[in-house]
MIVOSE-510458 format. One record per residue (C-alpha): residue in three letters; z, x, y. Coordinates in steps of 0.25 Angstrom, whole numbers, padded with zeros to 4 digits, always signed. Each point is the difference from the previous one (the first is absolute). Layout:
% residues N
AlaZXY...
END
This chain:
% residues 226
Unk-0058-0093-0035Unk+0014-0004-0004Unk+0010-0004+0010Unk+0009+0012-0002Unk-0012+0010+0002Unk-0005-0008+0012Unk+0014+0001+0006Unk+0001+0015-0003Unk-0014+0002+0007Unk+0004-0008+0012Unk+0013+0007+0002Unk-0006+0014-0002Unk-0012-0003+0009Unk+0010-0006+0011Unk+0008+0013+0000Unk-0012+0009+0001Unk-0006-0008+0011Unk+0013+0000+0007Unk+0002+0015-0001Unk-0015+0002+0005Unk+0002-0009+0011Unk+0014+0005+0005Unk+0001+0014-0005Unk+0015-0001-0001Unk+0002+0009-0012Unk-0011+0009-0004Unk-0001+0008+0014Unk+0015+0002+0000Unk-0001+0005-0014Unk-0011+0010+0002Unk+0005+0005+0013Unk+0014+0003-0006Unk-0007+0007-0011Unk-0009+0009+0009Unk+0012+0003+0009Unk+0008+0004-0012Unk-0011+0009-0005Unk+0000+0007+0014Unk+0015+0002+0000Unk-0001+0006-0014Unk-0012+0009+0005Unk+0008+0006+0011Unk+0014-0002-0005Unk-0003+0008-0013Unk-0010+0009+0008Unk-0009+0001-0012Unk-0015-0002+0000Unk+0000-0003-0015Unk+0009-0007-0010Unk-0001+0000-0015Unk+0008-0005-0013Unk+0013-0007+0002Unk+0001+0002+0015Unk-0014-0006+0002Unk+0004-0011-0009Unk+0013-0003+0007Unk-0006+0000+0014Unk-0011-0010-0004Unk+0009-0010-0008Unk+0011+0001+0010Unk-0009-0004+0011Unk-0007-0011-0007Unk+0013-0006-0005Unk+0006-0001+0014Unk-0013-0005+0006Unk-0001-0011-0011Unk+0014-0005+0004Unk-0006-0004+0014Unk-0010-0009-0007Unk+0011-0006-0010Unk+0009-0004+0011Unk-0010-0009+0006Unk-0006-0006-0013Unk+0007-0013+0000Unk+0001-0002+0015Unk-0011-0010+0002Unk+0006-0009-0011Unk+0013+0000+0006Unk-0005-0003+0014Unk-0011-0009-0004Unk+0007-0008-0011Unk-0008+0006-0011Unk+0011+0000-0010Unk+0002-0015+0002Unk-0015-0002-0003Unk+0001+0008-0013Unk+0012-0008-0004Unk-0007-0013+0002Unk-0013+0004-0006Unk-0003-0004-0015Unk-0002+0014-0004Unk+0008+0012-0006Unk+0008+0006+0011Unk-0002+0014-0006Unk-0014-0001+0005Unk+0006+0004+0013Unk+0006+0012-0006Unk-0013+0004-0006Unk-0008-0002+0013Unk+0010+0008+0008Unk+0000+0011-0010Unk-0015+0001+0000Unk+0000-0001+0016Unk+0010+0012+0000Unk-0009+0008-0010Unk-0012-0002+0010Unk+0009+0005+0012Unk+0004+0012-0008Unk-0014+0004-0004Unk-0005-0002+0014Unk+0012+0009+0005Unk-0004+0011-0010Unk-0015-0001+0003Unk+0005+0005+0014Unk+0012+0009-0004Unk-0005+0008-0012Unk-0012+0006+0007Unk+0008+0004+0012Unk+0010+0006-0010Unk-0011+0008-0006Unk-0005+0005+0013Unk+0014+0004+0005Unk+0005+0006-0013Unk-0010+0002-0012Unk-0009+0012-0002Unk-0005-0006-0013Unk-0002-0015-0001Unk-0005-0001-0014Unk+0013-0007-0004Unk-0003-0012+0009Unk-0009-0007-0010Unk+0011-0001-0011Unk+0010-0003+0011Unk-0007-0013+0002Unk+0006-0005-0013Unk+0014+0004+0003Unk-0001-0007+0014Unk-0005-0013-0006Unk+0011+0000-0011Unk+0011+0004+0011Unk-0005-0011+0009Unk+0001-0011-0011Unk+0014+0004-0002Unk+0004+0001+0014Unk-0007-0013+0004Unk+0007-0007-0012Unk+0014+0005+0004Unk-0003-0001+0015Unk-0004-0015-0001Unk+0012-0003-0008Unk+0010+0007+0010Unk-0008-0006+0012Unk+0001-0014-0005Unk+0015+0001-0001Unk+0002+0007+0014Unk-0009-0008+0008Unk+0010-0011+0004Unk+0010+0011+0004Unk+0003+0004+0014Unk+0001+0014-0005Unk-0014+0000-0007Unk-0005+0013+0006Unk+0013+0007-0005Unk+0002-0007-0013Unk-0014+0002-0006Unk+0000+0016+0000Unk+0015+0000-0004Unk-0003-0008-0013Unk-0015+0004-0002Unk+0002+0015+0001Unk+0010+0002-0012Unk-0008-0009-0008Unk-0013+0008+0003Unk+0007+0013-0004Unk-0006+0000-0015Unk-0013-0004+0006Unk+0000+0012+0009Unk+0004+0010-0010Unk-0011-0004-0009Unk-0010+0000+0011Unk+0004+0013+0005Unk+0000+0006-0014Unk-0014-0005-0003Unk-0005+0005+0014Unk+0006+0014-0001Unk-0009+0006-0010Unk-0012-0006+0007Unk+0003+0007+0013Unk+0003+0013-0006Unk-0006+0013+0005Unk-0012+0004-0008Unk-0005-0014-0002Unk+0006-0012-0007Unk+0007+0000-0014Unk+0004-0011-0009Unk+0014+0005-0005Unk+0008-0013-0004Unk-0010-0008+0008Unk-0001-0011-0010Unk+0015-0001-0002Unk+0002-0002+0015Unk-0011-0011+0000Unk+0007-0007-0012Unk+0013+0000+0008Unk-0008-0006+0012Unk-0006-0010-0009Unk+0013-0004-0006Unk+0007-0001+0014Unk-0012-0009+0005Unk+0002-0009-0013Unk+0015-0002+0001Unk+0000-0003+0015Unk-0012-0009-0001Unk+0006-0008-0011Unk+0014-0001+0007Unk-0006-0004+0013Unk-0009-0011-0006Unk+0012-0005-0008Unk+0010-0001+0011Unk-0008-0003+0012Unk+0000-0015-0002Unk+0016+0001+0001Unk-0001+0009+0012Unk-0009-0010+0007Unk+0010-0012-0003Unk+0011+0008+0007
END
């Protein structure tokens, strides 16, 4: 195993072990999502949702739940000197970016394993669209993880981290959310899923992932120096 790959595996394993041991992010994310669904359930006074309304509810909830995990993504590195260790290590510093993106994707997938079934129980009469929705979730998670990791690395040393992350992240995530809701809307339509413009929205999601993944990989080294 090359040094870069070994460093990637070590950082990722450390983050996952730390989360399993402390449970600082995932329970809060899941609790926020479930509570939000309860609020929507009684606030809208609807037993079922479909189309654009269902798509908006699920993605608004998942986005704001993700912010809780993004806020804490680099806290361990700041508190335990992880940034200094990466600077001194003879490896590409972008390995830290790749490992954090992967860890955040794992967190988001774990969140969705809890949140999506609960959403279906609360709001969906027909769950046939949940199969193809998995692809939309994965592509959106990749884009959100790449953008969130980049923003979190810039905000981690700020005293206003909890405020700065959503203020910067949410505008950047607007194109991602538009594409995600656009791809999800026909999947949750009444009468079963349809695939109107589904491929187009998946292409937009893929392009967003590619752009922000490359931008993050290119500039992370400079952010780490600062």
